[in-house]
N, C-alpha and C positions, 0 to 999 in steps of 0.2 A: 646579752653573751647570744649567742647563735645556736636555740634547738634546734631548729630543723627547717631544710630548706630542696623548698619543693618547684623542676623543672620542668614543663612539658616541651614539646617539637621543639627544640632548641640543637639545630645539628644534627651530632646522631643520638642524639637522644631523645626519647619515643615521652617520655614519662619516671620521676625518679621522683621518689618523696624520701631524701636523709634527713636522721635522727641525731640529733647530741650532746653528749649527758654531758653531767658538772666534768671539771680535766681534763687532759690531756686527749684528743685524737691526732691523727693519721690516719692518710689513706695514700695509701699503697698499692702501688699495679707494673704492669711493661708500658716501655714506651710508647705511645700512643695510643692503650688506653681511655682517653679521655678525663686523666684530673686534670688538666690546663682549663678544661670543657666547664666545670665546677667552680674550679675560680672567673672564671668569664662571666661565669650564668652568675654572681655571685656577684659583681662588675657592676651585672647592668642594674640591681636593685638599690649600687650605688653610688646611683644617681650617675654612672659613667656612661659617656656616647656612645647610642647604637651602633653598632654595626647589621645594617636590613639582611646583607650577606647570610647570619648565619642562621636565620629562622626554617624550622625543618619542612619539609613534604606532606605533611599530618595534616595542617591546619593552613589556614589564613594569618594565623597568630603564635608569637612566641613567648610562654608566659612564664617570669620567675616572681614565685613570692618566700619567702623570709619572715619564720617569726622567731622574733629575740623575749629576754627578761629584758620589761622595766626596772625600774628602778629612782627614785628621790631628781635623778639631774633629767633623767627624762621626760618624768611628769612634769615636769613644774613645762621644759621646751616645747613639750605637747599644751599644755596648758595654756604658754602663753600665747602661741599661734592656733587655739580654738580646733582644738582636732580629737577630739573624745576617744577615751581610755575606758577598757572596762579589765587593767589586768596581762593583756597581753599587747605588746607589739604586732604588728603584719606589717609587713609592708611588701607594697607591689608593682611590679614593675613587669607592662604590657608593650610589643610595639609589634606591626604590621606587616604584613610586605606590600601595601599602600604606601610604607612608609610617615606611621602615624608610628605616636610613643604618647603614652599614656604610665601616670605615675601613681602612686596612691599610698596613705597610709593611716591603716585602719577603715578601709574604704573610704575615707575621702582622697578624692582627687586633689594631688599637690603641681606645685612645679617643681623642675628638677632640680633649680639650685636650692631648694624645701627639703629635694631628697639628698641632697647631695652635704646638706649639713647636717641635719642628725645622722647622715652615715658616718660624721666621724666620730660625731656619741657612739659608734654603736660599731665596728670595724675596724682594727689594725692593723693594716694591708705591711708585712715586710718582706724585702727582696733580700738577694745579693749584695745589689748598690745603695739598693736609695730603701728613704721608711719613708713613706707617700705621706703623714700626715705632721713628721718635722719641716717641712715645709712651707705650713700651712698656719699663717699667721692664725688662726681661730683657733686653730687646735694651739697653737704656743701658748697661745693668750689663756687656757680651758685648761692647760699642763704645771702653770707659774699658780695660775689660779687655785691649783688645789694642794700641791706645793707649798701657799706662801698660805692660806687653811684660808685664805678667801672666797671660797664660791659659791656657799650660802649671800653673801654680799653683793657679789658677780650675780647673779643668777633672779634677786631681786632689786636687783637696781635695771635688768632684763626686762623683765615682765612689767614692772614700773612703766621704764622705753616704748614697750610694745601700745599696754593702753593709751600711754603719751599719745604714736604715732598712730592710733586707733581715733583720737582724736580729733586729732589736728585734718584728719583725713577725711571726717565723717564736717566738717568745719568748713571746711570748702564746697564740699559738695555744696551742704550750703547755702553756700558765698554763690555758688551759684544759679542756682538753686529763685535766690533771690534778684542777684542780676539781671536770673533773665526774664522772673515778674517784672523785676519795676521798667523794666522797656517797656512792657505793656500799658501801669497799675496809674498812670493817667487815662489812658484811650478809656481806660478801665469806668475811669470814676468816671470820669465826661459821660457813659452811657447813664452809667447808674445815679447820673442825676440830671439826667435828661430824664427818666424813664420815672421818679420818681415825683417832680412835679406834677407827673399827672391824678399821684393822691388815690391809687389804684388799691390799695385797700380800703380805700373810707367810700370810693368811686363804682355805681355799679356802671360801665359803660353802655350796656346792652337795654337799660333803665332810659338812660339819656339818650340814649339814638328812639325810643317811640318817644322821651316828651319831647324831641324835636320836629319828628315829627308830626307830635298832633299842633304844639307852637305852630309850625306852617302852615295849621291847615287849618284852624280854628273856626276860621271866616264860614268853612262852608261847612266844620261839624255843628257849631252853634245852627244857621242854620235847616242839616234835617235834621239837631232836637229838638227844633222852634215845629217840626214840622209833625213829624211824629205827636209834640204837646199838645198839639192845636187836634186832636184829635176826640177833649173836655169839650170844647167851643159851640156854640150854639148854632146848633144845622149841621153839627160833625155825620160823624159816625156811632156817637155815644147817643148826643141825641132821638138819633134817630132809633135806635137800641132800647130807650127809652119808653117812648112814642110805645115801639112792638111788647116790651115787656106789659105797659100799664093793658093791654088790647089784650095781652094773651089770659093776666089773671083776669079781666071778667069774661073771661068766655070759657077759660080750665072747668066752669060747674056744667057742663052742657058736655065740654069736646076732650076725652082724657086726653086726648094723643099733642092738645094745645094745650098740659101741663109740663107735660117733656120737651115739649119745644120751649118752652116759659123760660123751666129753670137752667135752659142750656143756653139761653139769650142773657139770663142775668151773670152765669158765668163765664160770660163772654165779655160782657159791662165791665165788670170787677175783673180782668185780669189789663179789659183794656184804659182801665180805670188806674193801676200798676204802674201802666206801661206807658201811660202818660204824666205820671207825677217822676218816677226815671228819668225819662227823655228832657223835663223841667227842671230837674235836677242836674242836669249834667250840662245845660246852658252856660262853657262860662261869662262869664261878667266885665273878664281881665284879659287883657291881648298882654303879649310881651311883649318888651320896647323891641325897638331894636338893634341898642346897644348888648338890652340881653340875647338876642339872636344870634346875633355874634359871636360870641362868646362863649354862647355856647356851639354854636357851629364852626368855629375856630377848634374847641377842646375835642370835639369827635374827629374833626382833618385831623389833630397829631397823636391820638390815638391810632383812627386808619395807618398813618404814617409811622408807626413804631410799628405795628405788625410788620407794616407788609418788609420794614426795613431790617428786622429780628428773621423775619421768616416763621412766626404765632398765627397761628388761626383764630385764637378765641381769644381774654381777656387775660384767661385760668393760664395758657402756655405764657403771656406776657409776666405773670407771676412769677412761675415758675422761673424764666430766664433775673429779673433783677434781683432772685435769692440766690442765680447761681454766680451773679456776678456782686454780690456782697463777700457770698464766701471767699470768692478771686484776694479784695481786698481787706478779710479779716483772715488772708493765709496769710499776706506778706508782711500784716503786721505780727503775726504769729513768728513767722520765717527768722525778722529785727530783730522777734523780742526770746528767742531761741537761739542766735549768733551771738548776742548782748550774751547771756547767761554763759556758752559757751568760751566761748574765749575769757572768761573768768576761773572758767575751771580749771583751761590750755595754764592759764598764767601760771593757778594755782601751784600743777604739777607738774611746770617747768623751773618753778621756783625750789618746791623737792625732790626732785629730778638736779638738779644744780645742787644741790646739797651734798645729793644720797653720791653724785658724782664725783666731792668733792673728798666723800669717807671717805668709796673705795679706793680712788688717787691715794689716797693717806697712807691706809692699810698697804697697801701694793708696794708704796715706797718704802717703808719703816721694813717688810716685807723681807726685802727686794736683796740686802746684805748676806740675808742666808740661804736665799733658795740658790742666788746667782754663786 
């Protein structure tokens, strides 16, 4: 039942709100007073084609809104089409001078086809020479179900069929995503395998590069360390400092200044001895073989090649890229699993729908003789 009709900037109507009570209502008036405009406005929210010339001069758009009393049939229909319902049904239509038309049901944007589908459940318009609804096959079937008392069964089928269609659309979307991902999966797996050979999680390539530089210069490094270690040899700086230390000890009782210098010389001697010992320990007795050097060089060259290939600045970014590739391969496996599961759900739903369709068909057949 129509409770309220609100019209704004529609032809000569600036703004009007009509409220209707239960029972029979009559709108009367002289010819040209605008009665037909109310019917035209009502047609607009029922999904009829819009005449954009009907927009008034006061604004850029015309708005027609109807508030209807809801019922179980309407609530089921709203639920099937996933439209919120809070006890009141509001249908709105907006048309603009630019030729745009928008339809709303409970503030949810909908297509005109959906608005027309709902309209059949809301308003029956009877004129002198025709009854619009009786030409509509959907209305005919709803009327038959009402008379045959199969409405509840039909609505149950409609709700389950809508759910079935939703799952099928979801399946098609998943398959599209899977097909798109499958086009690049071989290359993704190749990239992942290429990176996995680097053992990025167990090898620090910064340390590996240092090891290679050291190995390449081992001979020169040993020579340098040996030169430092030689400060303990006879005739070296330490030998000279040892003699100076003995001399300062001898004469420090005569000159206190020599005691201070002697202490400092002793300190220097200890420091140089420590330096010599460290240098001696740092001399490497073994050098990498040519094959080991080549293997190390190949690892680092491959690492640098993949850094450049994937535009990564360091090992951390390369590891992150590897994890992204792993996610892609995991996603396609998950998609495959979701598709299999959804196909099973759809198969079960289709089987149930066929059973429900047969039950509905048999019930309609049984009641047809009584109705027709």
